[in-house]
C-alpha positions as CSV (number, residue, x, y, z in Angstrom):
1,M,31.4,102.0,-128.6
2,R,31.7,98.4,-129.6
3,E,33.2,95.9,-127.2
4,D,35.9,94.5,-129.7
5,E,36.6,98.3,-130.8
6,K,37.1,98.9,-127.3
7,T,39.3,95.7,-126.6
8,R,41.5,96.4,-129.4
9,R,42.3,99.9,-128.7
10,V,43.2,98.6,-124.9
11,Q,45.6,96.4,-126.7
12,L,47.1,99.3,-128.8
13,F,47.5,101.2,-125.9
14,E,48.9,98.3,-123.8
15,R,51.2,97.8,-126.7
16,A,52.2,101.4,-126.7
17,M,52.8,101.4,-123.3
18,S,55.4,98.6,-123.2
19,R,57.5,99.8,-126.3
20,D,58.3,103.2,-125.6
21,P,59.3,104.8,-122.4
22,I,58.4,108.1,-124.0
23,A,54.6,107.0,-124.6
24,R,54.7,105.4,-121.2
25,R,55.8,108.3,-119.7
26,R,53.4,111.2,-121.4
27,Y,50.3,109.1,-122.7
28,A,48.0,107.6,-119.9
29,D,45.2,108.5,-122.3
30,T,43.9,105.4,-124.5
31,D,43.2,107.9,-127.8
32,K,46.6,109.6,-127.1
33,A,48.6,106.3,-126.5
34,L,46.7,105.2,-129.8
35,V,48.2,107.8,-131.7
36,M,51.5,107.5,-130.0
37,C,51.8,104.2,-131.4
38,H,51.0,105.2,-135.1
39,L,54.0,107.2,-134.6
40,D,55.9,104.6,-133.2
41,Q,55.3,102.5,-135.8
42,L,56.5,105.3,-138.5
43,V,59.6,105.9,-136.3
44,A,60.2,102.2,-136.1
45,N,59.8,102.2,-139.8
46,G,62.2,104.7,-140.7
47,Y,60.0,107.0,-141.8
48,A,60.2,109.7,-138.7
49,A,62.1,110.5,-135.4
50,W,61.2,112.0,-132.5
51,A,62.8,114.0,-129.5
52,E,61.4,115.4,-126.3
53,R,62.5,119.1,-126.1
54,S,63.9,120.6,-123.0
55,N,60.6,122.1,-122.3
56,G,58.7,118.3,-122.3
57,D,56.9,118.7,-125.1
58,L,57.5,116.4,-128.2
59,E,58.7,116.9,-131.9
60,V,58.2,114.7,-134.6
61,R,60.7,114.9,-137.8
62,F,59.5,112.9,-140.7
63,Y,62.3,112.3,-142.9
64,S,60.1,114.2,-145.9
65,G,60.6,117.5,-144.5
66,Q,57.6,118.3,-142.1
67,R,58.1,118.8,-138.3
68,F,55.5,118.7,-135.9
69,L,55.1,119.5,-132.3
70,L,53.2,117.6,-129.8
71,A,52.8,119.3,-126.5
72,R,50.2,118.3,-123.8
73,H,46.8,119.3,-125.7
74,T,47.6,120.4,-129.3
75,I,49.5,119.2,-132.1
76,T,51.3,122.3,-134.6
77,R,52.9,121.6,-137.5
78,I,56.3,123.5,-137.5
79,A,57.8,122.9,-140.7
């Protein structure tokens, strides 16, 4: 990985961790944090909503109808 790409990922990771308590609590891995950062942007822009389930998994609901379950190691489309 090039140094500028690594720097960009670290910056996105830090931004994701500072903006969202769900991301900060669940995703210390930079790759997962990058995905969470993009999902956070979709939520912030009004394209989706997310909520934590009672078992700790996250459910992402896009307003176009798709729903995804984000577990610890997998992402599953549920609708």
